[in-house]
C-alpha positions in Angstrom: 64.2 111.9 111.7 61.9 112.0 115.1 58.7 112.8 114.4 55.8 114.1 116.7 52.6 112.3 116.3 50.2 114.3 118.5 50.1 116.8 121.1 51.4 113.9 123.8 55.3 113.6 122.1 56.1 110.4 120.1 58.8 109.7 118.6 59.4 107.8 115.6 63.3 108.0 114.7 66.7 107.8 115.8 68.2 109.4 118.6 71.8 108.8 120.5 72.0 105.5 118.6 68.2 104.3 119.6 66.1 103.2 117.5 62.2 104.6 118.2 58.9 102.8 116.5 55.7 101.5 116.4 54.8 97.7 116.3 51.0 96.7 116.6 50.2 100.6 117.8 52.3 100.4 120.5 55.7 102.5 121.0 59.0 100.6 120.5 62.7 101.2 121.0 66.0 98.8 120.4 69.9 99.6 119.9 70.7 98.7 116.2 73.3 96.1 115.8 76.3 97.0 113.4 77.3 94.7 110.9 80.0 92.1 112.4 83.0 92.0 110.3 82.0 88.8 109.1 78.7 90.4 107.0 81.2 93.5 105.6 83.8 90.8 103.9 81.1 88.7 102.7 77.6 89.6 103.1 76.5 90.6 99.3 74.6 93.4 100.5 77.9 94.6 101.7 79.7 94.4 98.3 79.8 98.3 97.5 81.1 98.6 100.9 83.7 96.6 100.3 84.4 97.9 97.2 85.0 101.5 98.3 87.4 100.4 100.5 89.8 98.9 98.6 89.3 102.1 96.2 89.8 103.8 99.5 93.0 102.1 100.8 94.3 102.4 96.7 93.8 105.9 97.1 96.1 105.8 100.9 98.8 104.2 98.6 98.2 106.5 95.9 98.7 110.0 98.4 101.9 107.8 99.9 103.0 108.0 96.8 103.1 111.9 96.0 104.5 112.4 99.7 107.2 110.4 98.6 108.3 112.4 95.7 108.0 115.5 97.9 109.4 114.8 100.6 110.7 117.0 103.3 108.2 119.7 101.8 105.0 117.5 102.6 106.5 118.4 106.7 107.1 121.7 106.0 103.5 122.9 104.8 100.8 120.2 106.1 98.3 120.8 108.3 97.6 118.0 110.7 94.6 117.0 108.3 96.6 117.0 104.5 97.1 112.5 104.6 93.5 112.3 104.9 92.3 115.2 103.0 94.2 114.0 99.9 93.5 110.2 100.2 89.7 111.9 99.9 90.6 114.2 96.7 92.7 110.8 94.6 89.6 108.6 96.2 87.8 111.2 93.8 90.3 110.0 91.0 90.1 106.7 91.0 86.3 106.5 91.0 86.5 108.0 87.4 88.5 104.6 86.6 87.9 102.0 84.2 86.8 98.9 85.7 84.9 96.9 88.0 84.0 99.2 91.2 86.7 97.9 94.2 89.5 97.1 91.0 89.0 100.6 88.7 92.2 102.3 87.6 94.5 104.5 90.2 95.2 106.9 87.4 95.9 110.7 88.2 95.4 111.8 84.5 91.8 110.7 84.6 91.2 113.3 87.0 93.9 116.2 87.2 91.4 119.0 88.3 90.8 117.0 91.7 94.2 117.5 92.8 95.5 120.6 90.9 94.9 123.5 93.6 94.9 121.6 96.0 96.4 123.3 99.5 99.1 121.3 101.9 97.3 123.7 104.4 93.7 124.1 104.3 93.7 127.5 106.0 97.4 128.6 104.3 95.9 129.2 100.2 98.8 129.9 98.2 97.0 132.4 96.0 95.4 134.1 98.9 99.4 134.7 100.0 101.3 135.3 97.1 99.3 136.6 93.9 101.8 137.2 91.6 100.7 135.2 88.1 103.2 132.4 86.9 103.7 130.1 84.2 104.9 127.1 83.7 106.5 124.8 80.7 107.3 121.5 80.4 109.6 119.4 77.9 108.7 116.5 75.5 109.9 114.4 77.3 108.9 115.3 80.9 112.1 115.8 82.5 112.2 119.1 82.9 109.6 122.0 84.5 110.2 125.4 84.3 108.0 127.8 86.6 108.3 131.8 85.7 106.9 134.1 87.6 107.4 138.0 85.3 107.1 139.8 88.7 106.3 139.6 92.3 105.6 143.2 94.2 104.8 144.0 97.4 101.4 144.6 97.1 101.2 140.6 95.9 102.4 139.1 99.3 99.2 139.1 101.7 98.2 137.9 104.8 101.9 136.8 106.2 103.3 138.6 108.9 103.9 141.7 109.6 107.3 141.1 111.2 108.6 139.4 107.9 111.2 140.7 106.2 112.0 138.1 103.5 110.3 135.5 101.7 111.1 131.9 100.0 109.7 130.1 96.7 109.6 126.5 96.5 109.0 124.6 93.8 108.6 121.0 93.8 107.3 117.7 91.7 106.3 114.2 92.4 106.1 111.1 90.4 102.8 108.9 90.3 102.2 106.0 88.2 99.3 104.2 87.3 98.2 101.9 90.0 96.3 99.0 89.7 94.3 96.8 91.8 96.3 93.0 92.1 93.7 90.4 93.4 96.8 87.9 95.0 97.6 90.6 97.6 94.4 92.2 97.6 96.1 95.7 97.5 96.4 98.3 94.6 100.0 98.7 93.5 101.9 100.9 90.9 102.4 99.4 87.2 106.1 101.6 87.0 107.5 101.2 90.9 110.9 102.6 89.7 109.4 106.0 89.0 107.6 106.0 91.1 107.4 108.2 94.0 110.4 110.0 92.8 111.0 114.0 93.3 112.9 117.0 93.0 112.4 120.6 95.2 114.4 123.4 94.0 114.4 127.0 96.0 114.7 130.6 95.5 116.8 132.6 97.3 115.7 134.4 100.2 113.7 137.3 98.7 113.2 141.3 100.5 109.2 141.8 100.8 109.3 145.0 100.6 110.9 145.1 96.9 109.4 144.1 93.8 111.7 140.9 92.0 111.4 140.4 88.5 111.7 137.5 86.1 112.1 134.7 89.2 112.5 131.5 86.9 112.8 128.2 88.6 113.5 124.8 86.9 112.7 121.3 88.4 115.1 118.2 86.3 113.0 114.5 87.1 115.6 112.2 88.5 114.4 109.4 86.7 117.2 108.1 84.5 115.2 106.7 82.0 112.2 107.6 79.3 108.8 108.7 81.5 106.3 105.8 80.8 103.0 107.4 79.8 101.7 105.7 82.6 103.1 107.6 85.1 102.0 111.6 86.0 104.0 114.7 87.0 102.8 116.4 89.7 103.9 120.4 90.3 103.6 122.3 93.0 104.8 125.4 94.3 105.4 127.1 97.9 105.7 130.0 99.6 107.3 130.3 103.2 108.2 134.0 105.3 110.7 134.9 107.8 113.7 137.1 109.0 117.0 137.1 107.7 119.6 137.5 110.7 123.4 137.2 110.4 122.6 136.4 106.3 120.6 133.2 107.7 117.0 132.6 106.6 114.6 131.7 109.8 111.5 130.8 108.5 107.9 131.8 110.3 105.7 128.8 111.2 102.4 131.0 110.2 101.5 131.2 106.6 103.6 128.6 104.9 101.6 128.0 101.8 102.2 125.3 99.2 99.4 124.0 96.3 99.4 121.6 93.5 99.5 124.1 90.1 99.8 121.4 87.3 100.5 117.9 86.2 101.7 116.5 82.9 
């Protein structure tokens, strides 16, 4: 921080990228030179930076796997910063993985709390728009996932356009393999690429906003044709959108579209 040394203003610190300091009692100023690309890649002093960059790249690859499984839901529900926010959340998970920094295992099951509750749109939080309680069940093979909502009443629907007459619930799953660092290609790759980034999406019928609905059940089917390895996580998402039904056709509004991660198996 710049510091006032006496009643005569003397600055010590950084202001707008300029370093102010004293040498032999005399004030000096200079513009620090940023590290070169060669220094970042080779200088031992930047080892931590290199490790962080590798893992951040792994988080980006991780993020793409989730987006691949969610398919069009990403485009329907996301905000402009969704990808960077998701990458940041997954970066935290990688930091909890086994291995040395820069090569740590990327496994969602190491930190599911960093993803559960993640909103595809930061300003549209699912439980602030739909407060109805839900439960989730999964079979032992993790191939069938059922989301059940005992009741949605009009007072469970909040912060949505007043002109909306109907809403639709959207459930989705996305599979995500453990990713590990591969030195030969200097990238993170999935351990189980054949079952990575698979997804399923199911939607409810358009439901009237002004009446109560009971015993809503949405079933998701994992599309993999083989046993799901233990190194593959299944992320489960639930979303809601509002709109009007005209001539028996649902027309969604752009506002108040929300989807969040509700479980990981």
